[in-house]
PQR file of N, CA, C, O and H, with PARSE charges and radii, in Angstrom:
ATOM      1  N   MET A   1      56.310  50.897  22.261 -0.4000 1.5000
ATOM      2  CA  MET A   1      56.576  49.735  22.691 -0.0000 2.0000
ATOM      3  C   MET A   1      57.312  49.756  22.022  0.5500 1.7000
ATOM      4  O   MET A   1      56.872  49.934  20.886 -0.5500 1.4000
ATOM      5  N   PRO A   2      58.850  49.616  22.101 -0.5600 1.5000
ATOM      6  CA  PRO A   2      59.851  49.118  21.190  0.2800 2.0000
ATOM      7  C   PRO A   2      60.180  48.026  20.091  0.5500 1.7000
ATOM      8  O   PRO A   2      60.290  46.834  20.378 -0.5500 1.4000
ATOM      9  N   THR A   3      60.281  48.374  19.203 -0.4000 1.5000
ATOM     10  CA  THR A   3      60.563  46.505  18.202 -0.0000 2.0000
ATOM     11  C   THR A   3      61.840  46.542  18.437  0.5500 1.7000
ATOM     12  O   THR A   3      62.637  47.475  18.538 -0.5500 1.4000
ATOM     13  H   THR A   3      60.191  49.342  18.970  0.4000 1.0000
ATOM     14  N   TYR A   4      61.984  44.856  18.547 -0.4000 1.5000
ATOM     15  CA  TYR A   4      63.481  44.475  18.459 -0.0000 2.0000
ATOM     16  C   TYR A   4      63.807  43.395  17.298  0.5500 1.7000
ATOM     17  O   TYR A   4      62.934  42.674  16.815 -0.5500 1.4000
ATOM     18  H   TYR A   4      61.336  44.098  18.464  0.4000 1.0000
ATOM     19  N   ALA A   5      64.752  43.378  17.025 -0.4000 1.5000
ATOM     20  CA  ALA A   5      65.288  42.214  16.634 -0.0000 2.0000
ATOM     21  C   ALA A   5      65.593  40.991  16.640  0.5500 1.7000
ATOM     22  O   ALA A   5      65.691  40.889  17.863 -0.5500 1.4000
ATOM     23  H   ALA A   5      65.461  43.964  17.417  0.4000 1.0000
ATOM     24  N   TYR A   6      65.890  39.681  16.156 -0.4000 1.5000
ATOM     25  CA  TYR A   6      65.977  38.965  16.852 -0.0000 2.0000
ATOM     26  C   TYR A   6      66.529  37.637  15.776  0.5500 1.7000
ATOM     27  O   TYR A   6      65.845  37.529  14.758 -0.5500 1.4000
ATOM     28  H   TYR A   6      65.810  39.764  15.163  0.4000 1.0000
ATOM     29  N   GLY A   7      67.694  36.636  15.919 -0.4000 1.5000
ATOM     30  CA  GLY A   7      68.365  36.325  14.730 -0.0000 2.0000
ATOM     31  C   GLY A   7      68.270  34.554  15.418  0.5500 1.7000
ATOM     32  O   GLY A   7      68.411  34.337  16.622 -0.5500 1.4000
ATOM     33  H   GLY A   7      68.250  36.723  16.746  0.4000 1.0000
ATOM     34  N   CYS A   8      68.154  34.049  14.950 -0.4000 1.5000
ATOM     35  CA  CYS A   8      68.374  32.143  15.580 -0.0000 2.0000
ATOM     36  C   CYS A   8      69.095  31.811  15.068  0.5500 1.7000
ATOM     37  O   CYS A   8      69.147  31.431  13.899 -0.5500 1.4000
ATOM     38  H   CYS A   8      68.040  34.225  13.973  0.4000 1.0000
ATOM     39  N   ARG A   9      70.126  31.907  16.152 -0.4000 1.5000
ATOM     40  CA  ARG A   9      71.834  31.103  15.476 -0.0000 2.0000
ATOM     41  C   ARG A   9      71.899  29.333  14.944  0.5500 1.7000
ATOM     42  O   ARG A   9      72.848  28.656  14.550 -0.5500 1.4000
ATOM     43  H   ARG A   9      70.083  32.215  17.103  0.4000 1.0000
ATOM     44  N   GLN A  10      70.460  29.008  15.144 -0.4000 1.5000
ATOM     45  CA  GLN A  10      70.215  27.486  14.994 -0.0000 2.0000
ATOM     46  C   GLN A  10      70.431  27.414  13.589  0.5500 1.7000
ATOM     47  O   GLN A  10      71.501  26.984  13.159 -0.5500 1.4000
ATOM     48  H   GLN A  10      69.689  29.559  15.464  0.4000 1.0000
ATOM     49  N   CYS A  11      69.289  27.888  12.640 -0.4000 1.5000
ATOM     50  CA  CYS A  11      68.713  28.576  11.342 -0.0000 2.0000
ATOM     51  C   CYS A  11      68.654  29.407  10.419  0.5500 1.7000
ATOM     52  O   CYS A  11      68.459  29.305   9.208 -0.5500 1.4000
ATOM     53  H   CYS A  11      68.419  28.237  12.989  0.4000 1.0000
ATOM     54  N   GLY A  12      68.879  30.417  11.240 -0.4000 1.5000
ATOM     55  CA  GLY A  12      69.279  31.781  11.003 -0.0000 2.0000
ATOM     56  C   GLY A  12      67.877  32.288  10.566  0.5500 1.7000
ATOM     57  O   GLY A  12      67.841  33.518  10.532 -0.5500 1.4000
ATOM     58  H   GLY A  12      69.037  30.500  12.224  0.4000 1.0000
ATOM     59  N   ALA A  13      67.203  31.936  10.367 -0.4000 1.5000
ATOM     60  CA  ALA A  13      66.225  32.402  10.453 -0.0000 2.0000
ATOM     61  C   ALA A  13      66.206  34.139  11.384  0.5500 1.7000
ATOM     62  O   ALA A  13      66.767  34.128  12.480 -0.5500 1.4000
ATOM     63  H   ALA A  13      67.232  30.937  10.394  0.4000 1.0000
ATOM     64  N   GLU A  14      65.622  35.408  10.947 -0.4000 1.5000
ATOM     65  CA  GLU A  14      65.598  36.573  11.733 -0.0000 2.0000
ATOM     66  C   GLU A  14      63.533  36.817  11.712  0.5500 1.7000
ATOM     67  O   GLU A  14      62.665  36.315  10.997 -0.5500 1.4000
ATOM     68  H   GLU A  14      65.165  35.417  10.057  0.4000 1.0000
ATOM     69  N   LEU A  15      63.466  37.982  13.063 -0.4000 1.5000
ATOM     70  CA  LEU A  15      62.336  38.059  13.259 -0.0000 2.0000
ATOM     71  C   LEU A  15      62.049  39.750  13.682  0.5500 1.7000
ATOM     72  O   LEU A  15      62.383  39.653  14.863 -0.5500 1.4000
ATOM     73  H   LEU A  15      64.171  38.390  13.644  0.4000 1.0000
ATOM     74  N   GLU A  16      61.875  40.406  13.609 -0.4000 1.5000
ATOM     75  CA  GLU A  16      60.948  41.591  14.354 -0.0000 2.0000
ATOM     76  C   GLU A  16      59.403  41.206  15.414  0.5500 1.7000
ATOM     77  O   GLU A  16      58.382  40.934  14.783 -0.5500 1.4000
ATOM     78  H   GLU A  16      61.604  40.485  12.650  0.4000 1.0000
ATOM     79  N   ALA A  17      59.339  41.207  16.817 -0.4000 1.5000
ATOM     80  CA  ALA A  17      58.785  41.331  17.977 -0.0000 2.0000
ATOM     81  C   ALA A  17      58.282  42.894  18.726  0.5500 1.7000
ATOM     82  O   ALA A  17      59.166  43.412  19.409 -0.5500 1.4000
ATOM     83  H   ALA A  17      60.168  41.428  17.330  0.4000 1.0000
ATOM     84  N   LYS A  18      57.079  43.580  18.650 -0.4000 1.5000
ATOM     85  CA  LYS A  18      57.570  44.332  19.183 -0.0000 2.0000
ATOM     86  C   LYS A  18      56.796  43.792  20.868  0.5500 1.7000
ATOM     87  O   LYS A  18      55.868  43.048  21.187 -0.5500 1.4000
ATOM     88  H   LYS A  18      56.361  43.159  18.095  0.4000 1.0000
ATOM     89  N   GLN A  19      57.717  44.588  21.553 -0.4000 1.5000
ATOM     90  CA  GLN A  19      57.947  43.532  23.454 -0.0000 2.0000
ATOM     91  C   GLN A  19      58.096  45.390  23.920  0.5500 1.7000
ATOM     92  O   GLN A  19      58.338  46.399  23.259 -0.5500 1.4000
ATOM     93  H   GLN A  19      58.471  45.193  21.294  0.4000 1.0000
ATOM     94  N   ARG A  20      57.739  45.070  25.727 -0.4000 1.5000
ATOM     95  CA  ARG A  20      58.066  46.404  26.668 -0.0000 2.0000
ATOM     96  C   ARG A  20      59.773  45.765  26.955  0.5500 1.7000
ATOM     97  O   ARG A  20      60.568  44.844  26.764 -0.5500 1.4000
ATOM     98  H   ARG A  20      57.542  44.250  26.265  0.4000 1.0000
ATOM     99  N   ILE A  21      59.499  47.261  27.635 -0.4000 1.5000
ATOM    100  CA  ILE A  21      61.930  46.904  27.302 -0.0000 2.0000
ATOM    101  C   ILE A  21      61.270  45.957  29.020  0.5500 1.7000
ATOM    102  O   ILE A  21      62.101  45.149  29.433 -0.5500 1.4000
ATOM    103  H   ILE A  21      58.853  48.009  27.791  0.4000 1.0000
ATOM    104  N   THR A  22      60.273  46.030  29.679 -0.4000 1.5000
ATOM    105  CA  THR A  22      60.219  44.996  30.858 -0.0000 2.0000
ATOM    106  C   THR A  22      60.600  43.504  30.297  0.5500 1.7000
ATOM    107  O   THR A  22      61.343  42.603  30.686 -0.5500 1.4000
ATOM    108  H   THR A  22      59.597  46.687  29.343  0.4000 1.0000
ATOM    109  N   ASP A  23      59.864  43.666  29.374 -0.4000 1.5000
ATOM    110  CA  ASP A  23      59.869  42.116  29.147 -0.0000 2.0000
ATOM    111  C   ASP A  23      60.909  40.858  28.486  0.5500 1.7000
ATOM    112  O   ASP A  23      61.781  41.228  27.700 -0.5500 1.4000
ATOM    113  H   ASP A  23      59.260  44.398  29.059  0.4000 1.0000
ATOM    114  N   ALA A  24      60.822  39.736  28.740 -0.4000 1.5000
ATOM    115  CA  ALA A  24      62.085  38.851  28.643 -0.0000 2.0000
ATOM    116  C   ALA A  24      62.217  38.493  27.991  0.5500 1.7000
ATOM    117  O   ALA A  24      61.251  37.876  27.540 -0.5500 1.4000
ATOM    118  H   ALA A  24      60.114  39.436  29.379  0.4000 1.0000
ATOM    119  N   PRO A  25      64.001  38.436  26.897 -0.5600 1.5000
ATOM    120  CA  PRO A  25      63.279  38.796  26.057  0.2800 2.0000
ATOM    121  C   PRO A  25      63.529  36.852  25.396  0.5500 1.7000
ATOM    122  O   PRO A  25      64.340  36.155  26.005 -0.5500 1.4000
ATOM    123  N   LEU A  26      62.806  36.291  24.274 -0.4000 1.5000
ATOM    124  CA  LEU A  26      62.738  35.080  22.860 -0.0000 2.0000
ATOM    125  C   LEU A  26      63.841  34.311  22.661  0.5500 1.7000
ATOM    126  O   LEU A  26      64.931  34.340  22.090 -0.5500 1.4000
ATOM    127  H   LEU A  26      62.147  36.857  23.779  0.4000 1.0000
ATOM    128  N   THR A  27      63.051  33.501  23.449 -0.4000 1.5000
ATOM    129  CA  THR A  27      64.428  32.585  23.298 -0.0000 2.0000
ATOM    130  C   THR A  27      63.746  31.610  22.227  0.5500 1.7000
ATOM    131  O   THR A  27      64.673  30.997  21.699 -0.5500 1.4000
ATOM    132  H   THR A  27      62.165  33.478  23.913  0.4000 1.0000
ATOM    133  N   ARG A  28      62.560  31.216  21.694 -0.4000 1.5000
ATOM    134  CA  ARG A  28      62.398  29.821  21.234 -0.0000 2.0000
ATOM    135  C   ARG A  28      62.440  30.104  19.536  0.5500 1.7000
ATOM    136  O   ARG A  28      61.347  30.587  19.238 -0.5500 1.4000
ATOM    137  H   ARG A  28      61.807  31.714  22.123  0.4000 1.0000
ATOM    138  N   CYS A  29      63.069  30.010  18.659 -0.4000 1.5000
ATOM    139  CA  CYS A  29      62.617  30.291  17.485 -0.0000 2.0000
ATOM    140  C   CYS A  29      61.584  29.146  16.420  0.5500 1.7000
ATOM    141  O   CYS A  29      61.728  27.974  16.073 -0.5500 1.4000
ATOM    142  H   CYS A  29      63.956  29.618  18.901  0.4000 1.0000
ATOM    143  N   GLU A  30      60.410  30.320  16.132 -0.4000 1.5000
ATOM    144  CA  GLU A  30      59.640  30.164  15.531 -0.0000 2.0000
ATOM    145  C   GLU A  30      59.624  28.821  14.621  0.5500 1.7000
ATOM    146  O   GLU A  30      58.874  27.860  14.793 -0.5500 1.4000
ATOM    147  H   GLU A  30      60.293  31.272  16.414  0.4000 1.0000
ATOM    148  N   SER A  31      60.682  28.972  13.543 -0.4000 1.5000
ATOM    149  CA  SER A  31      60.531  28.777  12.374 -0.0000 2.0000
ATOM    150  C   SER A  31      61.379  26.788  12.831  0.5500 1.7000
ATOM    151  O   SER A  31      60.935  25.645  12.723 -0.5500 1.4000
ATOM    152  H   SER A  31      61.291  29.753  13.403  0.4000 1.0000
ATOM    153  N   CYS A  32      62.353  27.223  13.194 -0.4000 1.5000
ATOM    154  CA  CYS A  32      62.667  25.447  13.600 -0.0000 2.0000
ATOM    155  C   CYS A  32      62.293  25.217  15.005  0.5500 1.7000
ATOM    156  O   CYS A  32      62.464  23.999  15.039 -0.5500 1.4000
ATOM    157  H   CYS A  32      62.714  28.151  13.282  0.4000 1.0000
ATOM    158  N   GLY A  33      61.852  25.580  16.339 -0.4000 1.5000
ATOM    159  CA  GLY A  33      62.088  25.847  17.567 -0.0000 2.0000
ATOM    160  C   GLY A  33      62.584  25.358  18.848  0.5500 1.7000
ATOM    161  O   GLY A  33      62.274  25.014  19.989 -0.5500 1.4000
ATOM    162  H   GLY A  33      61.713  26.570  16.311  0.4000 1.0000
ATOM    163  N   ASP A  34      63.928  25.594  17.660 -0.4000 1.5000
ATOM    164  CA  ASP A  34      65.212  25.629  18.883 -0.0000 2.0000
ATOM    165  C   ASP A  34      64.979  26.667  20.283  0.5500 1.7000
ATOM    166  O   ASP A  34      64.008  27.415  20.403 -0.5500 1.4000
ATOM    167  H   ASP A  34      64.180  25.874  16.733  0.4000 1.0000
ATOM    168  N   GLU A  35      65.784  26.566  21.012 -0.4000 1.5000
ATOM    169  CA  GLU A  35      66.135  27.464  21.928 -0.0000 2.0000
ATOM    170  C   GLU A  35      67.189  28.434  21.128  0.5500 1.7000
ATOM    171  O   GLU A  35      68.099  27.742  20.671 -0.5500 1.4000
ATOM    172  H   GLU A  35      66.572  25.958  20.914  0.4000 1.0000
ATOM    173  N   SER A  36      67.319  29.607  20.867 -0.4000 1.5000
ATOM    174  CA  SER A  36      68.498  29.641  20.417 -0.0000 2.0000
ATOM    175  C   SER A  36      68.914  31.096  19.726  0.5500 1.7000
ATOM    176  O   SER A  36      69.995  31.608  19.436 -0.5500 1.4000
ATOM    177  H   SER A  36      66.580  30.169  21.238  0.4000 1.0000
ATOM    178  N   LEU A  37      67.061  31.653  19.564 -0.4000 1.5000
ATOM    179  CA  LEU A  37      67.080  33.196  19.044 -0.0000 2.0000
ATOM    180  C   LEU A  37      67.849  33.964  20.574  0.5500 1.7000
ATOM    181  O   LEU A  37      67.560  33.754  21.752 -0.5500 1.4000
ATOM    182  H   LEU A  37      66.182  31.238  19.800  0.4000 1.0000
ATOM    183  N   GLU A  38      69.437  35.367  19.675 -0.4000 1.5000
ATOM    184  CA  GLU A  38      69.164  35.885  20.157 -0.0000 2.0000
ATOM    185  C   GLU A  38      68.952  37.632  19.562  0.5500 1.7000
ATOM    186  O   GLU A  38      68.764  37.931  18.383 -0.5500 1.4000
ATOM    187  H   GLU A  38      69.671  35.537  18.718  0.4000 1.0000
ATOM    188  N   ARG A  39      69.041  38.585  20.688 -0.4000 1.5000
ATOM    189  CA  ARG A  39      68.988  39.116  20.752 -0.0000 2.0000
ATOM    190  C   ARG A  39      69.607  40.591  19.820  0.5500 1.7000
ATOM    191  O   ARG A  39      69.759  41.525  20.608 -0.5500 1.4000
ATOM    192  H   ARG A  39      69.194  38.342  21.646  0.4000 1.0000
ATOM    193  N   LYS A  40      69.947  40.938  18.493 -0.4000 1.5000
ATOM    194  CA  LYS A  40      70.303  41.429  17.604 -0.0000 2.0000
ATOM    195  C   LYS A  40      69.554  43.685  18.060  0.5500 1.7000
ATOM    196  O   LYS A  40      68.465  44.228  18.245 -0.5500 1.4000
ATOM    197  H   LYS A  40      69.824  40.180  17.853  0.4000 1.0000
ATOM    198  N   LEU A  41      71.173  44.160  18.008 -0.4000 1.5000
ATOM    199  CA  LEU A  41      70.940  44.909  17.546 -0.0000 2.0000
ATOM    200  C   LEU A  41      71.537  45.858  16.097  0.5500 1.7000
ATOM    201  O   LEU A  41      72.462  45.715  15.297 -0.5500 1.4000
ATOM    202  H   LEU A  41      72.058  43.720  17.857  0.4000 1.0000
ATOM    203  N   PHE A  42      70.242  47.038  16.338 -0.4000 1.5000
ATOM    204  CA  PHE A  42      71.007  47.069  15.347 -0.0000 2.0000
ATOM    205  C   PHE A  42      69.619  48.985  15.358  0.5500 1.7000
ATOM    206  O   PHE A  42      68.659  49.366  16.027 -0.5500 1.4000
ATOM    207  H   PHE A  42      69.491  47.155  16.988  0.4000 1.0000
ATOM    208  N   ALA A  43      70.514  49.569  14.075 -0.4000 1.5000
ATOM    209  CA  ALA A  43      70.144  51.489  13.781 -0.0000 2.0000
ATOM    210  C   ALA A  43      68.831  51.740  13.866  0.5500 1.7000
ATOM    211  O   ALA A  43      68.155  51.029  13.122 -0.5500 1.4000
ATOM    212  H   ALA A  43      71.294  49.259  13.531  0.4000 1.0000
ATOM    213  N   THR A  44      68.224  52.534  14.539 -0.4000 1.5000
ATOM    214  CA  THR A  44      66.897  52.829  14.229 -0.0000 2.0000
ATOM    215  C   THR A  44      66.115  54.371  13.854  0.5500 1.7000
ATOM    216  O   THR A  44      66.202  55.317  14.636 -0.5500 1.4000
ATOM    217  H   THR A  44      68.773  53.112  15.143  0.4000 1.0000
ATOM    218  N   GLY A  45      65.369  54.456  12.578 -0.4000 1.5000
ATOM    219  CA  GLY A  45      65.477  55.660  12.314 -0.0000 2.0000
ATOM    220  C   GLY A  45      64.246  56.678  12.911  0.5500 1.7000
ATOM    221  O   GLY A  45      63.044  56.617  12.652 -0.5500 1.4000
ATOM    222  H   GLY A  45      65.298  53.687  11.942  0.4000 1.0000
ATOM    223  N   PHE A  46      64.874  57.517  13.691 -0.4000 1.5000
ATOM    224  CA  PHE A  46      64.055  58.894  14.533 -0.0000 2.0000
ATOM    225  C   PHE A  46      64.371  60.084  14.317  0.5500 1.7000
ATOM    226  O   PHE A  46      65.309  60.779  14.710 -0.5500 1.4000
ATOM    227  H   PHE A  46      65.850  57.567  13.902  0.4000 1.0000
ATOM    228  N   VAL A  47      63.529  60.261  13.672 -0.4000 1.5000
ATOM    229  CA  VAL A  47      63.173  61.732  12.875 -0.0000 2.0000
ATOM    230  C   VAL A  47      61.865  62.869  13.326  0.5500 1.7000
ATOM    231  O   VAL A  47      60.641  62.765  13.254 -0.5500 1.4000
ATOM    232  H   VAL A  47      62.768  59.697  13.353  0.4000 1.0000
ATOM    233  N   LEU A  48      62.353  63.463  13.587 -0.4000 1.5000
ATOM    234  CA  LEU A  48      61.250  64.372  14.556 -0.0000 2.0000
ATOM    235  C   LEU A  48      60.261  65.964  13.404  0.5500 1.7000
ATOM    236  O   LEU A  48      60.518  66.953  12.718 -0.5500 1.4000
ATOM    237  H   LEU A  48      63.348  63.548  13.645  0.4000 1.0000
ATOM    238  N   LYS A  49      59.304  65.284  13.850 -0.4000 1.5000
ATOM    239  CA  LYS A  49      58.518  66.213  12.454 -0.0000 2.0000
ATOM    240  C   LYS A  49      58.037  67.217  13.151  0.5500 1.7000
ATOM    241  O   LYS A  49      57.908  67.380  14.365 -0.5500 1.4000
ATOM    242  H   LYS A  49      59.095  64.481  14.407  0.4000 1.0000
ATOM    243  N   GLY A  50      57.671  68.176  11.811 -0.4000 1.5000
ATOM    244  CA  GLY A  50      56.937  69.332  13.013 -0.0000 2.0000
ATOM    245  C   GLY A  50      57.001  70.727  13.340  0.5500 1.7000
ATOM    246  O   GLY A  50      58.093  70.935  12.810 -0.5500 1.4000
ATOM    247  H   GLY A  50      57.775  68.043  10.826  0.4000 1.0000
ATOM    248  N   GLY A  51      56.704  71.723  13.756 -0.4000 1.5000
ATOM    249  CA  GLY A  51      57.775  73.114  14.362 -0.0000 2.0000
ATOM    250  C   GLY A  51      57.600  72.742  15.639  0.5500 1.7000
ATOM    251  O   GLY A  51      56.775  72.176  16.357 -0.5500 1.4000
ATOM    252  H   GLY A  51      55.818  71.554  14.186  0.4000 1.0000
ATOM    253  N   GLY A  52      59.136  73.483  15.696 -0.4000 1.5000
ATOM    254  CA  GLY A  52      59.553  73.749  17.085 -0.0000 2.0000
ATOM    255  C   GLY A  52      60.963  72.347  16.539  0.5500 1.7000
ATOM    256  O   GLY A  52      62.117  72.679  16.810 -0.5500 1.4000
ATOM    257  H   GLY A  52      59.806  73.942  15.113  0.4000 1.0000
ATOM    258  N   TRP A  53      60.834  71.384  16.060 -0.4000 1.5000
ATOM    259  CA  TRP A  53      62.193  71.133  16.329 -0.0000 2.0000
ATOM    260  C   TRP A  53      63.626  71.351  15.316  0.5500 1.7000
ATOM    261  O   TRP A  53      63.763  71.520  14.104 -0.5500 1.4000
ATOM    262  H   TRP A  53      59.896  71.115  15.840  0.4000 1.0000
ATOM    263  N   TYR A  54      64.247  71.289  16.059 -0.4000 1.5000
ATOM    264  CA  TYR A  54      65.669  71.491  14.666 -0.0000 2.0000
ATOM    265  C   TYR A  54      66.640  70.207  14.757  0.5500 1.7000
ATOM    266  O   TYR A  54      67.057  69.692  15.795 -0.5500 1.4000
ATOM    267  H   TYR A  54      64.135  71.152  17.043  0.4000 1.0000
ATOM    268  N   ALA A  55      66.910  69.803  13.408 -0.4000 1.5000
ATOM    269  CA  ALA A  55      67.740  68.619  13.439 -0.0000 2.0000
ATOM    270  C   ALA A  55      69.322  68.441  14.529  0.5500 1.7000
ATOM    271  O   ALA A  55      70.088  67.623  15.038 -0.5500 1.4000
ATOM    272  H   ALA A  55      66.571  70.221  12.565  0.4000 1.0000
ATOM    273  N   ASP A  56      69.091  69.582  14.399 -0.4000 1.5000
ATOM    274  CA  ASP A  56      71.308  69.767  15.263 -0.0000 2.0000
ATOM    275  C   ASP A  56      70.814  70.052  16.801  0.5500 1.7000
ATOM    276  O   ASP A  56      71.581  70.285  17.735 -0.5500 1.4000
ATOM    277  H   ASP A  56      68.468  70.247  13.985  0.4000 1.0000
ATOM    278  N   GLY A  57      69.053  69.975  16.904 -0.4000 1.5000
ATOM    279  CA  GLY A  57      68.976  70.757  18.625 -0.0000 2.0000
ATOM    280  C   GLY A  57      69.231  72.349  18.722  0.5500 1.7000
ATOM    281  O   GLY A  57      68.420  72.605  19.612 -0.5500 1.4000
ATOM    282  H   GLY A  57      68.430  69.785  16.145  0.4000 1.0000
ATOM    283  N   TYR A  58      69.609  73.142  18.511 -0.4000 1.5000
ATOM    284  CA  TYR A  58      69.767  73.979  17.778 -0.0000 2.0000
ATOM    285  C   TYR A  58      69.083  75.612  16.797  0.5500 1.7000
ATOM    286  O   TYR A  58      68.587  75.622  15.670 -0.5500 1.4000
ATOM    287  H   TYR A  58      70.268  72.934  17.788  0.4000 1.0000
ATOM    288  N   ALA A  59      69.225  76.350  17.377 -0.4000 1.5000
ATOM    289  CA  ALA A  59      68.166  76.964  16.022 -0.0000 2.0000
ATOM    290  C   ALA A  59      69.456  77.428  15.547  0.5500 1.7000
ATOM    291  O   ALA A  59      70.608  77.502  15.976 -0.5500 1.4000
ATOM    292  H   ALA A  59      69.628  76.342  18.292  0.4000 1.0000
ATOM    293  N   SER A  60      68.710  77.755  14.325 -0.4000 1.5000
ATOM    294  CA  SER A  60      70.148  78.425  12.768 -0.0000 2.0000
ATOM    295  C   SER A  60      70.351  80.141  13.011  0.5500 1.7000
ATOM    296  O   SER A  60      69.713  80.858  13.782 -0.5500 1.4000
ATOM    297  H   SER A  60      67.775  77.694  13.976  0.4000 1.0000
ATOM    298  N   LYS A  61      70.954  80.347  12.504 -0.4000 1.5000
ATOM    299  CA  LYS A  61      71.730  81.994  12.737 -0.0000 2.0000
ATOM    300  C   LYS A  61      70.113  83.121  12.647  0.5500 1.7000
ATOM    301  O   LYS A  61      69.498  83.902  13.373 -0.5500 1.4000
ATOM    302  H   LYS A  61      71.471  79.765  11.877  0.4000 1.0000
ATOM    303  N   ARG A  62      70.039  82.611  11.432 -0.4000 1.5000
ATOM    304  CA  ARG A  62      68.501  83.364  10.347 -0.0000 2.0000
ATOM    305  C   ARG A  62      67.445  83.217  11.197  0.5500 1.7000
ATOM    306  O   ARG A  62      67.110  84.365  11.489 -0.5500 1.4000
ATOM    307  H   ARG A  62      70.538  81.977  10.842  0.4000 1.0000
ATOM    308  N   ASP A  63      66.651  82.345  11.824 -0.4000 1.5000
ATOM    309  CA  ASP A  63      65.728  81.781  12.526 -0.0000 2.0000
ATOM    310  C   ASP A  63      65.488  82.560  14.574  0.5500 1.7000
ATOM    311  O   ASP A  63      64.520  82.783  15.301 -0.5500 1.4000
ATOM    312  H   ASP A  63      66.924  81.412  11.587  0.4000 1.0000
ATOM    313  N   SER A  64      67.417  82.737  14.732 -0.4000 1.5000
ATOM    314  CA  SER A  64      67.409  83.185  16.735 -0.0000 2.0000
ATOM    315  C   SER A  64      67.302  84.232  15.987  0.5500 1.7000
ATOM    316  O   SER A  64      66.244  84.841  16.143 -0.5500 1.4000
ATOM    317  H   SER A  64      68.203  82.556  14.141  0.4000 1.0000
ATOM    318  N   ALA A  65      68.164  84.739  15.082 -0.4000 1.5000
ATOM    319  CA  ALA A  65      67.718  86.770  14.929 -0.0000 2.0000
ATOM    320  C   ALA A  65      66.481  87.333  14.328  0.5500 1.7000
ATOM    321  O   ALA A  65      66.154  88.478  14.019 -0.5500 1.4000
ATOM    322  H   ALA A  65      69.024  84.245  14.956  0.4000 1.0000
ATOM    323  N   SER A  66      65.791  85.973  14.243 -0.4000 1.5000
ATOM    324  CA  SER A  66      64.278  87.285  13.779 -0.0000 2.0000
ATOM    325  C   SER A  66      63.237  86.120  15.147  0.5500 1.7000
ATOM    326  O   SER A  66      62.132  85.595  15.008 -0.5500 1.4000
ATOM    327  H   SER A  66      66.057  85.042  14.494  0.4000 1.0000
ATOM    328  N   ALA A  67      64.112  86.094  16.249 -0.4000 1.5000
ATOM    329  CA  ALA A  67      63.449  85.667  17.750 -0.0000 2.0000
ATOM    330  C   ALA A  67      63.521  87.137  17.740  0.5500 1.7000
ATOM    331  O   ALA A  67      62.679  87.990  17.457 -0.5500 1.4000
ATOM    332  H   ALA A  67      65.009  86.521  16.362  0.4000 1.0000
ATOM    333  N   HIS A  68      64.744  87.209  18.123 -0.4000 1.5000
ATOM    334  CA  HIS A  68      65.103  88.311  18.893 -0.0000 2.0000
ATOM    335  C   HIS A  68      64.668  89.772  18.319  0.5500 1.7000
ATOM    336  O   HIS A  68      64.288  90.744  18.972 -0.5500 1.4000
ATOM    337  H   HIS A  68      65.427  86.516  18.353  0.4000 1.0000
ATOM    338  N   ALA A  69      64.825  89.657  16.989 -0.4000 1.5000
ATOM    339  CA  ALA A  69      63.761  91.482  16.397 -0.0000 2.0000
ATOM    340  C   ALA A  69      62.424  91.674  16.994  0.5500 1.7000
ATOM    341  O   ALA A  69      61.995  92.727  17.465 -0.5500 1.4000
ATOM    342  H   ALA A  69      65.134  88.868  16.459  0.4000 1.0000
ATOM    343  N   GLY A  70      61.654  90.241  16.904 -0.4000 1.5000
ATOM    344  CA  GLY A  70      60.093  90.821  17.901 -0.0000 2.0000
ATOM    345  C   GLY A  70      60.400  91.074  19.542  0.5500 1.7000
ATOM    346  O   GLY A  70      59.522  91.063  20.405 -0.5500 1.4000
ATOM    347  H   GLY A  70      62.003  89.386  16.521  0.4000 1.0000
ATOM    348  N   ALA A  71      61.627  91.272  19.749 -0.4000 1.5000
ATOM    349  CA  ALA A  71      61.772  90.791  21.148 -0.0000 2.0000
ATOM    350  C   ALA A  71      61.812  92.353  21.734  0.5500 1.7000
ATOM    351  O   ALA A  71      62.899  92.922  21.638 -0.5500 1.4000
ATOM    352  H   ALA A  71      62.341  91.281  19.048  0.4000 1.0000
ATOM    353  N   LYS A  72      60.430  93.268  22.483 -0.4000 1.5000
ATOM    354  CA  LYS A  72      60.915  94.233  23.076 -0.0000 2.0000
ATOM    355  C   LYS A  72      62.153  94.566  23.782  0.5500 1.7000
ATOM    356  O   LYS A  72      62.749  93.597  24.253 -0.5500 1.4000
ATOM    357  H   LYS A  72      59.546  92.806  22.562  0.4000 1.0000
ATOM    358  N   GLN A  73      62.701  95.785  23.971 -0.4000 1.5000
ATOM    359  CA  GLN A  73      63.370  95.992  24.370 -0.0000 2.0000
ATOM    360  C   GLN A  73      63.799  97.017  25.465  0.5500 1.7000
ATOM    361  O   GLN A  73      63.654  98.085  24.872 -0.5500 1.4000
ATOM    362  H   GLN A  73      62.217  96.573  23.589  0.4000 1.0000
ATOM    363  N   VAL A  74      64.143  97.245  26.441 -0.4000 1.5000
ATOM    364  CA  VAL A  74      63.716  97.304  27.981 -0.0000 2.0000
ATOM    365  C   VAL A  74      64.278  98.549  27.803  0.5500 1.7000
ATOM    366  O   VAL A  74      64.328  99.344  28.742 -0.5500 1.4000
ATOM    367  H   VAL A  74      64.260  96.377  26.923  0.4000 1.0000
TER
END
């Protein structure tokens, strides 16, 4: 479930909420009770960990050369 950041235009309070993509955005501020919350955009940290993932989406020349070295030639 994605985490969304919200900010209140009235009092300046900020909060984060885990919501489904299909859920309606929150509108009521928990701090001041006003209907002035707006969803903020922010950069997320997305890191793939473990074997089999490459940071740039491509294997390095060293990795691809070693993969081809073990292949049988016909």
